[in-house]
SEFIZA-3560 file (N, C-alpha, C; in Angstrom, 3 decimals):
REM SEFIZA-3560
<numar><xx>0.844</xx><yy>-1.181</yy><zz>0.000</zz><atom>N</atom></numar>
<numar><xx>0.000</xx><yy>0.000</yy><zz>0.000</zz><atom>CA</atom></numar>
<numar><xx>0.888</xx><yy>1.241</yy><zz>0.000</zz><atom>C</atom></numar>
<numar><xx>0.534</xx><yy>2.175</yy><zz>-0.823</zz><atom>N</atom></numar>
<numar><xx>1.237</xx><yy>3.449</yy><zz>-0.858</zz><atom>CA</atom></numar>
<numar><xx>0.666</xx><yy>4.317</yy><zz>0.256</zz><atom>C</atom></numar>
<numar><xx>1.558</xx><yy>4.875</yy><zz>1.063</zz><atom>N</atom></numar>
<numar><xx>1.119</xx><yy>5.727</yy><zz>2.166</zz><atom>CA</atom></numar>
<numar><xx>1.558</xx><yy>7.162</yy><zz>1.920</zz><atom>C</atom></numar>
<numar><xx>0.886</xx><yy>8.080</yy><zz>2.583</zz><atom>N</atom></numar>
<numar><xx>1.207</xx><yy>9.497</yy><zz>2.442</zz><atom>CA</atom></numar>
<numar><xx>0.982</xx><yy>10.204</yy><zz>3.769</zz><atom>C</atom></numar>
<numar><xx>1.682</xx><yy>11.315</yy><zz>3.958</zz><atom>N</atom></numar>
<numar><xx>1.426</xx><yy>12.219</yy><zz>5.081</zz><atom>CA</atom></numar>
<numar><xx>0.521</xx><yy>13.299</yy><zz>4.509</zz><atom>C</atom></numar>
<numar><xx>-0.593</xx><yy>13.573</yy><zz>5.162</zz><atom>N</atom></numar>
<numar><xx>-1.570</xx><yy>14.525</yy><zz>4.649</zz><atom>CA</atom></numar>
<numar><xx>-1.912</xx><yy>15.581</yy><zz>5.689</zz><atom>C</atom></numar>
<numar><xx>-2.009</xx><yy>16.832</yy><zz>5.231</zz><atom>N</atom></numar>
<numar><xx>-2.433</xx><yy>17.942</yy><zz>6.079</zz><atom>CA</atom></numar>
<numar><xx>-3.934</xx><yy>18.126</yy><zz>5.871</zz><atom>C</atom></numar>
<numar><xx>-4.696</xx><yy>17.951</yy><zz>6.932</zz><atom>N</atom></numar>
<numar><xx>-6.148</xx><yy>18.048</yy><zz>6.823</zz><atom>CA</atom></numar>
<numar><xx>-6.629</xx><yy>19.475</yy><zz>6.598</zz><atom>C</atom></numar>
<numar><xx>-5.867</xx><yy>20.455</yy><zz>7.068</zz><atom>N</atom></numar>
<numar><xx>-6.265</xx><yy>21.848</yy><zz>6.924</zz><atom>CA</atom></numar>
<numar><xx>-6.021</xx><yy>22.357</yy><zz>5.498</zz><atom>C</atom></numar>
<numar><xx>-4.832</xx><yy>22.091</yy><zz>4.955</zz><atom>N</atom></numar>
<numar><xx>-4.442</xx><yy>22.629</yy><zz>3.645</zz><atom>CA</atom></numar>
<numar><xx>-4.801</xx><yy>21.721</yy><zz>2.474</zz><atom>C</atom></numar>
<numar><xx>-5.180</xx><yy>20.476</yy><zz>2.774</zz><atom>N</atom></numar>
<numar><xx>-5.486</xx><yy>19.488</yy><zz>1.734</zz><atom>CA</atom></numar>
<numar><xx>-4.278</xx><yy>19.227</yy><zz>0.836</zz><atom>C</atom></numar>
<numar><xx>-3.104</xx><yy>19.115</yy><zz>1.456</zz><atom>N</atom></numar>
<numar><xx>-1.867</xx><yy>18.791</yy><zz>0.740</zz><atom>CA</atom></numar>
<numar><xx>-1.344</xx><yy>17.476</yy><zz>1.280</zz><atom>C</atom></numar>
<numar><xx>-0.557</xx><yy>16.762</yy><zz>0.456</zz><atom>N</atom></numar>
<numar><xx>0.023</xx><yy>15.504</yy><zz>0.895</zz><atom>CA</atom></numar>
<numar><xx>1.424</xx><yy>15.338</yy><zz>0.333</zz><atom>C</atom></numar>
<numar><xx>2.173</xx><yy>14.420</yy><zz>0.935</zz><atom>N</atom></numar>
<numar><xx>3.472</xx><yy>14.006</yy><zz>0.416</zz><atom>CA</atom></numar>
<numar><xx>3.540</xx><yy>12.490</yy><zz>0.555</zz><atom>C</atom></numar>
<numar><xx>3.956</xx><yy>11.826</yy><zz>-0.515</zz><atom>N</atom></numar>
<numar><xx>4.071</xx><yy>10.376</yy><zz>-0.494</zz><atom>CA</atom></numar>
<numar><xx>5.240</xx><yy>9.955</yy><zz>0.380</zz><atom>C</atom></numar>
<numar><xx>5.113</xx><yy>8.797</yy><zz>0.995</zz><atom>N</atom></numar>
<numar><xx>6.156</xx><yy>8.260</yy><zz>1.860</zz><atom>CA</atom></numar>
<numar><xx>6.896</xx><yy>7.160</yy><zz>1.099</zz><atom>C</atom></numar>
<numar><xx>8.194</xx><yy>7.356</yy><zz>0.943</zz><atom>N</atom></numar>
<numar><xx>9.085</xx><yy>6.346</yy><zz>0.366</zz><atom>CA</atom></numar>
<numar><xx>10.086</xx><yy>5.996</yy><zz>1.476</zz><atom>C</atom></numar>
<numar><xx>9.844</xx><yy>4.935</yy><zz>2.234</zz><atom>N</atom></numar>
<numar><xx>10.610</xx><yy>4.662</yy><zz>3.448</zz><atom>CA</atom></numar>
<numar><xx>12.128</xx><yy>4.532</yy><zz>3.267</zz><atom>C</atom></numar>
<numar><xx>12.586</xx><yy>4.061</yy><zz>2.128</zz><atom>N</atom></numar>
<numar><xx>14.020</xx><yy>3.831</yy><zz>1.940</zz><atom>CA</atom></numar>
<numar><xx>14.704</xx><yy>4.928</yy><zz>1.146</zz><atom>C</atom></numar>
<numar><xx>14.049</xx><yy>6.071</yy><zz>0.975</zz><atom>N</atom></numar>
<numar><xx>14.604</xx><yy>7.158</yy><zz>0.184</zz><atom>CA</atom></numar>
<numar><xx>14.967</xx><yy>8.317</yy><zz>1.107</zz><atom>C</atom></numar>
<numar><xx>16.274</xx><yy>8.574</yy><zz>1.306</zz><atom>N</atom></numar>
<numar><xx>16.685</xx><yy>9.650</yy><zz>2.222</zz><atom>CA</atom></numar>
<numar><xx>16.263</xx><yy>11.038</yy><zz>1.752</zz><atom>C</atom></numar>
<numar><xx>16.187</xx><yy>11.249</yy><zz>0.439</zz><atom>N</atom></numar>
<numar><xx>15.741</xx><yy>12.545</yy><zz>-0.080</zz><atom>CA</atom></numar>
<numar><xx>14.276</xx><yy>12.766</yy><zz>0.296</zz><atom>C</atom></numar>
<numar><xx>13.487</xx><yy>11.714</yy><zz>0.186</zz><atom>N</atom></numar>
<numar><xx>12.075</xx><yy>11.807</yy><zz>0.548</zz><atom>CA</atom></numar>
<numar><xx>11.910</xx><yy>12.094</yy><zz>2.033</zz><atom>C</atom></numar>
<numar><xx>12.766</xx><yy>11.534</yy><zz>2.861</zz><atom>N</atom></numar>
<numar><xx>12.688</xx><yy>11.774</yy><zz>4.305</zz><atom>CA</atom></numar>
<numar><xx>12.914</xx><yy>13.250</yy><zz>4.622</zz><atom>C</atom></numar>
<numar><xx>13.832</xx><yy>13.886</yy><zz>3.884</zz><atom>N</atom></numar>
<numar><xx>14.075</xx><yy>15.325</yy><zz>4.057</zz><atom>CA</atom></numar>
<numar><xx>12.837</xx><yy>16.117</yy><zz>3.625</zz><atom>C</atom></numar>
<numar><xx>12.222</xx><yy>15.710</yy><zz>2.506</zz><atom>N</atom></numar>
<numar><xx>11.009</xx><yy>16.389</yy><zz>2.031</zz><atom>CA</atom></numar>
<numar><xx>9.870</xx><yy>16.236</yy><zz>3.031</zz><atom>C</atom></numar>
<numar><xx>9.751</xx><yy>15.078</yy><zz>3.643</zz><atom>N</atom></numar>
<numar><xx>8.702</xx><yy>14.856</yy><zz>4.646</zz><atom>CA</atom></numar>
<numar><xx>8.917</xx><yy>15.784</yy><zz>5.849</zz><atom>C</atom></numar>
<numar><xx>10.157</xx><yy>15.908</yy><zz>6.288</zz><atom>N</atom></numar>
<numar><xx>10.445</xx><yy>16.828</yy><zz>7.406</zz><atom>CA</atom></numar>
<numar><xx>10.102</xx><yy>18.265</yy><zz>7.033</zz><atom>C</atom></numar>
<numar><xx>10.376</xx><yy>18.658</yy><zz>5.794</zz><atom>N</atom></numar>
<numar><xx>10.028</xx><yy>19.996</yy><zz>5.314</zz><atom>CA</atom></numar>
<numar><xx>8.509</xx><yy>20.179</yy><zz>5.307</zz><atom>C</atom></numar>
<numar><xx>7.775</xx><yy>19.161</yy><zz>4.851</zz><atom>N</atom></numar>
<numar><xx>6.310</xx><yy>19.182</yy><zz>4.844</zz><atom>CA</atom></numar>
<numar><xx>5.780</xx><yy>19.345</yy><zz>6.261</zz><atom>C</atom></numar>
<numar><xx>6.313</xx><yy>18.550</yy><zz>7.183</zz><atom>N</atom></numar>
<numar><xx>5.849</xx><yy>18.591</yy><zz>8.569</zz><atom>CA</atom></numar>
<numar><xx>6.192</xx><yy>19.927</yy><zz>9.231</zz><atom>C</atom></numar>
<numar><xx>7.330</xx><yy>20.494</yy><zz>8.885</zz><atom>N</atom></numar>
<numar><xx>7.715</xx><yy>21.793</yy><zz>9.436</zz><atom>CA</atom></numar>
<numar><xx>6.776</xx><yy>22.893</yy><zz>8.940</zz><atom>C</atom></numar>
<numar><xx>6.445</xx><yy>22.844</yy><zz>7.636</zz><atom>N</atom></numar>
<numar><xx>5.560</xx><yy>23.855</yy><zz>7.062</zz><atom>CA</atom></numar>
<numar><xx>4.141</xx><yy>23.755</yy><zz>7.635</zz><atom>C</atom></numar>
<numar><xx>3.713</xx><yy>22.557</yy><zz>7.964</zz><atom>N</atom></numar>
<numar><xx>2.346</xx><yy>22.331</yy><zz>8.463</zz><atom>CA</atom></numar>
<numar><xx>2.338</xx><yy>22.013</yy><zz>9.958</zz><atom>C</atom></numar>
<numar><xx>3.293</xx><yy>22.558</yy><zz>10.677</zz><atom>N</atom></numar>
<numar><xx>3.503</xx><yy>22.260</yy><zz>12.095</zz><atom>CA</atom></numar>
<numar><xx>2.254</xx><yy>22.466</yy><zz>12.960</zz><atom>C</atom></numar>
<numar><xx>1.543</xx><yy>23.538</yy><zz>12.758</zz><atom>N</atom></numar>
<numar><xx>0.382</xx><yy>23.825</yy><zz>13.610</zz><atom>CA</atom></numar>
<numar><xx>-0.922</xx><yy>23.225</yy><zz>13.064</zz><atom>C</atom></numar>
<numar><xx>-0.824</xx><yy>22.449</yy><zz>11.982</zz><atom>N</atom></numar>
<numar><xx>-2.006</xx><yy>21.832</yy><zz>11.375</zz><atom>CA</atom></numar>
<numar><xx>-2.112</xx><yy>20.370</yy><zz>11.812</zz><atom>C</atom></numar>
<numar><xx>-3.257</xx><yy>19.774</yy><zz>11.549</zz><atom>N</atom></numar>
<numar><xx>-3.437</xx><yy>18.357</yy><zz>11.832</zz><atom>CA</atom></numar>
<numar><xx>-2.889</xx><yy>17.559</yy><zz>10.653</zz><atom>C</atom></numar>
<numar><xx>-1.880</xx><yy>16.732</yy><zz>10.931</zz><atom>N</atom></numar>
<numar><xx>-1.248</xx><yy>15.900</yy><zz>9.903</zz><atom>CA</atom></numar>
<numar><xx>-1.443</xx><yy>14.448</yy><zz>10.293</zz><atom>C</atom></numar>
<numar><xx>-1.753</xx><yy>13.606</yy><zz>9.292</zz><atom>N</atom></numar>
<numar><xx>-1.888</xx><yy>12.186</yy><zz>9.580</zz><atom>CA</atom></numar>
<numar><xx>-1.332</xx><yy>11.354</yy><zz>8.444</zz><atom>C</atom></numar>
<numar><xx>-1.025</xx><yy>10.111</yy><zz>8.743</zz><atom>N</atom></numar>
<numar><xx>-0.557</xx><yy>9.164</yy><zz>7.740</zz><atom>CA</atom></numar>
<numar><xx>-1.773</xx><yy>8.397</yy><zz>7.237</zz><atom>C</atom></numar>
<numar><xx>-1.945</xx><yy>8.385</yy><zz>5.909</zz><atom>N</atom></numar>
<numar><xx>-3.113</xx><yy>7.742</yy><zz>5.302</zz><atom>CA</atom></numar>
<numar><xx>-2.674</xx><yy>6.931</yy><zz>4.093</zz><atom>C</atom></numar>
<numar><xx>-3.535</xx><yy>6.057</yy><zz>3.635</zz><atom>N</atom></numar>
<numar><xx>-3.319</xx><yy>5.368</yy><zz>2.367</zz><atom>CA</atom></numar>
<numar><xx>-3.561</xx><yy>6.352</yy><zz>1.233</zz><atom>C</atom></numar>
<numar><xx>-2.746</xx><yy>6.270</yy><zz>0.196</zz><atom>N</atom></numar>
<numar><xx>-2.854</xx><yy>7.228</yy><zz>-0.907</zz><atom>CA</atom></numar>
<numar><xx>-4.243</xx><yy>7.193</yy><zz>-1.550</zz><atom>C</atom></numar>
<numar><xx>-4.859</xx><yy>6.041</yy><zz>-1.612</zz><atom>N</atom></numar>
<numar><xx>-6.189</xx><yy>5.917</yy><zz>-2.205</zz><atom>CA</atom></numar>
<numar><xx>-7.255</xx><yy>6.739</yy><zz>-1.492</zz><atom>C</atom></numar>
<numar><xx>-7.043</xx><yy>7.009</yy><zz>-0.215</zz><atom>N</atom></numar>
<numar><xx>-8.014</xx><yy>7.784</yy><zz>0.568</zz><atom>CA</atom></numar>
<numar><xx>-8.033</xx><yy>9.263</yy><zz>0.196</zz><atom>C</atom></numar>
<numar><xx>-6.922</xx><yy>9.777</yy><zz>-0.328</zz><atom>N</atom></numar>
<numar><xx>-6.819</xx><yy>11.216</yy><zz>-0.596</zz><atom>CA</atom></numar>
<numar><xx>-6.667</xx><yy>11.548</yy><zz>-2.070</zz><atom>C</atom></numar>
<numar><xx>-6.465</xx><yy>10.538</yy><zz>-2.902</zz><atom>N</atom></numar>
<numar><xx>-6.235</xx><yy>10.752</yy><zz>-4.327</zz><atom>CA</atom></numar>
<numar><xx>-7.403</xx><yy>11.511</yy><zz>-4.947</zz><atom>C</atom></numar>
<numar><xx>-7.086</xx><yy>12.583</yy><zz>-5.664</zz><atom>N</atom></numar>
<numar><xx>-8.108</xx><yy>13.380</yy><zz>-6.327</zz><atom>CA</atom></numar>
<numar><xx>-8.707</xx><yy>14.475</yy><zz>-5.459</zz><atom>C</atom></numar>
<numar><xx>-8.545</xx><yy>14.383</yy><zz>-4.149</zz><atom>N</atom></numar>
<numar><xx>-9.096</xx><yy>15.378</yy><zz>-3.229</zz><atom>CA</atom></numar>
<numar><xx>-8.009</xx><yy>16.346</yy><zz>-2.780</zz><atom>C</atom></numar>
<numar><xx>-6.840</xx><yy>15.795</yy><zz>-2.472</zz><atom>N</atom></numar>
<numar><xx>-5.716</xx><yy>16.585</yy><zz>-1.978</zz><atom>CA</atom></numar>
<numar><xx>-4.744</xx><yy>16.863</yy><zz>-3.128</zz><atom>C</atom></numar>
<numar><xx>-3.872</xx><yy>17.867</yy><zz>-2.942</zz><atom>N</atom></numar>
<numar><xx>-2.851</xx><yy>18.159</yy><zz>-3.938</zz><atom>CA</atom></numar>
<numar><xx>-1.483</xx><yy>17.816</yy><zz>-3.371</zz><atom>C</atom></numar>
<numar><xx>-0.574</xx><yy>17.500</yy><zz>-4.276</zz><atom>N</atom></numar>
<numar><xx>0.771</xx><yy>17.092</yy><zz>-3.893</zz><atom>CA</atom></numar>
<numar><xx>1.575</xx><yy>18.285</yy><zz>-3.387</zz><atom>C</atom></numar>
<numar><xx>2.308</xx><yy>18.073</yy><zz>-2.300</zz><atom>N</atom></numar>
<numar><xx>3.181</xx><yy>19.098</yy><zz>-1.733</zz><atom>CA</atom></numar>
<numar><xx>4.532</xx><yy>19.018</yy><zz>-2.417</zz><atom>C</atom></numar>
<numar><xx>5.038</xx><yy>20.143</yy><zz>-2.867</zz><atom>N</atom></numar>
<numar><xx>6.386</xx><yy>20.219</yy><zz>-3.427</zz><atom>CA</atom></numar>
<numar><xx>7.173</xx><yy>21.195</yy><zz>-2.586</zz><atom>C</atom></numar>
<numar><xx>8.381</xx><yy>20.793</yy><zz>-2.170</zz><atom>N</atom></numar>
<numar><xx>9.179</xx><yy>21.632</yy><zz>-1.282</zz><atom>CA</atom></numar>
<numar><xx>9.600</xx><yy>22.941</yy><zz>-1.932</zz><atom>C</atom></numar>
<numar><xx>9.559</xx><yy>23.013</yy><zz>-3.279</zz><atom>N</atom></numar>
<numar><xx>9.917</xx><yy>24.262</yy><zz>-3.956</zz><atom>CA</atom></numar>
<numar><xx>8.728</xx><yy>25.220</yy><zz>-4.057</zz><atom>C</atom></numar>
<numar><xx>7.600</xx><yy>24.833</yy><zz>-3.442</zz><atom>N</atom></numar>
<numar><xx>6.450</xx><yy>25.726</yy><zz>-3.404</zz><atom>CA</atom></numar>
<numar><xx>5.429</xx><yy>25.500</yy><zz>-4.497</zz><atom>C</atom></numar>
<numar><xx>5.698</xx><yy>24.603</yy><zz>-5.432</zz><atom>N</atom></numar>
<numar><xx>4.781</xx><yy>24.339</yy><zz>-6.534</zz><atom>CA</atom></numar>
<numar><xx>3.988</xx><yy>23.083</yy><zz>-6.205</zz><atom>C</atom></numar>
<numar><xx>2.689</xx><yy>23.155</yy><zz>-6.328</zz><atom>N</atom></numar>
<numar><xx>1.838</xx><yy>21.995</yy><zz>-6.078</zz><atom>CA</atom></numar>
<numar><xx>1.165</xx><yy>21.584</yy><zz>-7.367</zz><atom>C</atom></numar>
<numar><xx>0.959</xx><yy>20.282</yy><zz>-7.506</zz><atom>N</atom></numar>
<numar><xx>0.249</xx><yy>19.754</yy><zz>-8.660</zz><atom>CA</atom></numar>
<numar><xx>-0.937</xx><yy>18.953</yy><zz>-8.158</zz><atom>C</atom></numar>
<numar><xx>-2.071</xx><yy>19.044</yy><zz>-8.829</zz><atom>N</atom></numar>
<numar><xx>-3.170</xx><yy>18.157</yy><zz>-8.466</zz><atom>CA</atom></numar>
<numar><xx>-2.740</xx><yy>16.712</yy><zz>-8.646</zz><atom>C</atom></numar>
<numar><xx>-3.253</xx><yy>15.807</yy><zz>-7.854</zz><atom>N</atom></numar>
<numar><xx>-2.803</xx><yy>14.423</yy><zz>-7.902</zz><atom>CA</atom></numar>
<numar><xx>-3.026</xx><yy>13.779</yy><zz>-9.261</zz><atom>C</atom></numar>
<numar><xx>-4.024</xx><yy>14.224</yy><zz>-10.027</zz><atom>N</atom></numar>
<numar><xx>-4.277</xx><yy>13.629</yy><zz>-11.330</zz><atom>CA</atom></numar>
<numar><xx>-3.196</xx><yy>14.022</yy><zz>-12.337</zz><atom>C</atom></numar>
<numar><xx>-2.553</xx><yy>15.174</yy><zz>-12.162</zz><atom>N</atom></numar>
<numar><xx>-1.609</xx><yy>15.693</yy><zz>-13.137</zz><atom>CA</atom></numar>
<numar><xx>-0.154</xx><yy>15.361</yy><zz>-12.823</zz><atom>C</atom></numar>
<numar><xx>0.114</xx><yy>14.806</yy><zz>-11.665</zz><atom>N</atom></numar>
<numar><xx>1.497</xx><yy>14.591</yy><zz>-11.281</zz><atom>CA</atom></numar>
<numar><xx>2.077</xx><yy>13.371</yy><zz>-11.981</zz><atom>C</atom></numar>
<numar><xx>3.402</xx><yy>13.315</yy><zz>-12.048</zz><atom>N</atom></numar>
<numar><xx>4.080</xx><yy>12.157</yy><zz>-12.621</zz><atom>CA</atom></numar>
<numar><xx>4.095</xx><yy>11.030</yy><zz>-11.601</zz><atom>C</atom></numar>
<numar><xx>3.902</xx><yy>9.820</yy><zz>-12.082</zz><atom>N</atom></numar>
<numar><xx>3.918</xx><yy>8.660</yy><zz>-11.205</zz><atom>CA</atom></numar>
<numar><xx>5.358</xx><yy>8.197</yy><zz>-11.049</zz><atom>C</atom></numar>
<numar><xx>5.786</xx><yy>8.007</yy><zz>-9.826</zz><atom>N</atom></numar>
<numar><xx>7.156</xx><yy>7.574</yy><zz>-9.556</zz><atom>CA</atom></numar>
<numar><xx>7.290</xx><yy>6.073</yy><zz>-9.799</zz><atom>C</atom></numar>
<numar><xx>8.518</xx><yy>5.608</yy><zz>-9.920</zz><atom>N</atom></numar>
<numar><xx>8.753</xx><yy>4.179</yy><zz>-10.140</zz><atom>CA</atom></numar>
<numar><xx>8.254</xx><yy>3.365</yy><zz>-8.945</zz><atom>C</atom></numar>
<numar><xx>8.338</xx><yy>3.939</yy><zz>-7.745</zz><atom>N</atom></numar>
<numar><xx>7.822</xx><yy>3.268</yy><zz>-6.554</zz><atom>CA</atom></numar>
<numar><xx>6.328</xx><yy>3.011</yy><zz>-6.704</zz><atom>C</atom></numar>
<numar><xx>5.590</xx><yy>4.014</yy><zz>-7.163</zz><atom>N</atom></numar>
<numar><xx>4.147</xx><yy>3.866</yy><zz>-7.342</zz><atom>CA</atom></numar>
<numar><xx>3.822</xx><yy>2.865</yy><zz>-8.439</zz><atom>C</atom></numar>
<numar><xx>4.603</xx><yy>2.872</yy><zz>-9.517</zz><atom>N</atom></numar>
<numar><xx>4.384</xx><yy>1.907</yy><zz>-10.604</zz><atom>CA</atom></numar>
<numar><xx>4.533</xx><yy>0.482</yy><zz>-10.091</zz><atom>C</atom></numar>
<numar><xx>5.564</xx><yy>0.240</yy><zz>-9.269</zz><atom>N</atom></numar>
<numar><xx>5.771</xx><yy>-1.091</yy><zz>-8.713</zz><atom>CA</atom></numar>
<numar><xx>4.610</xx><yy>-1.484</yy><zz>-7.809</zz><atom>C</atom></numar>
<numar><xx>4.133</xx><yy>-0.536</yy><zz>-6.989</zz><atom>N</atom></numar>
<numar><xx>2.999</xx><yy>-0.815</yy><zz>-6.105</zz><atom>CA</atom></numar>
<numar><xx>1.761</xx><yy>-1.195</yy><zz>-6.910</zz><atom>C</atom></numar>
<numar><xx>1.501</xx><yy>-0.489</yy><zz>-7.991</zz><atom>N</atom></numar>
<numar><xx>0.326</xx><yy>-0.775</yy><zz>-8.816</zz><atom>CA</atom></numar>
<numar><xx>0.452</xx><yy>-2.135</yy><zz>-9.500</zz><atom>C</atom></numar>
<numar><xx>1.668</xx><yy>-2.479</yy><zz>-9.945</zz><atom>N</atom></numar>
<numar><xx>1.896</xx><yy>-3.776</yy><zz>-10.569</zz><atom>CA</atom></numar>
<numar><xx>1.648</xx><yy>-4.902</yy><zz>-9.564</zz><atom>C</atom></numar>
<numar><xx>2.068</xx><yy>-4.692</yy><zz>-8.336</zz><atom>N</atom></numar>
<numar><xx>1.868</xx><yy>-5.703</yy><zz>-7.288</zz><atom>CA</atom></numar>
<numar><xx>0.382</xx><yy>-5.863</yy><zz>-7.004</zz><atom>C</atom></numar>
<numar><xx>-0.350</xx><yy>-4.762</yy><zz>-6.955</zz><atom>N</atom></numar>
<numar><xx>-1.788</xx><yy>-4.827</yy><zz>-6.681</zz><atom>CA</atom></numar>
<numar><xx>-2.534</xx><yy>-5.551</yy><zz>-7.797</zz><atom>C</atom></numar>
<numar><xx>-2.094</xx><yy>-5.353</yy><zz>-9.046</zz><atom>N</atom></numar>
<numar><xx>-2.767</xx><yy>-5.977</yy><zz>-10.187</zz><atom>CA</atom></numar>
<numar><xx>-2.578</xx><yy>-7.487</yy><zz>-10.213</zz><atom>C</atom></numar>
<numar><xx>-1.429</xx><yy>-7.965</yy><zz>-9.705</zz><atom>N</atom></numar>
<numar><xx>-1.159</xx><yy>-9.419</yy><zz>-9.765</zz><atom>CA</atom></numar>
<numar><xx>-1.689</xx><yy>-10.172</yy><zz>-8.566</zz><atom>C</atom></numar>
//
């Protein structure tokens, strides 16, 4: 299952890639920016299409328009089989 950290107030999320150190830095940046908001860990399917992706450079993309990472492709392949 693909998991994400989601801010309930801003409707933004960041995907969790447990073995990616760059992603861990981005998650800390997300949590720092949304420090006073309610943040929770959810399955990506629960927020897809409702929330927008958080980008540390300040640019957000709707979840439908974002590029799918290789991690997500592998997860989808596993779910299909």
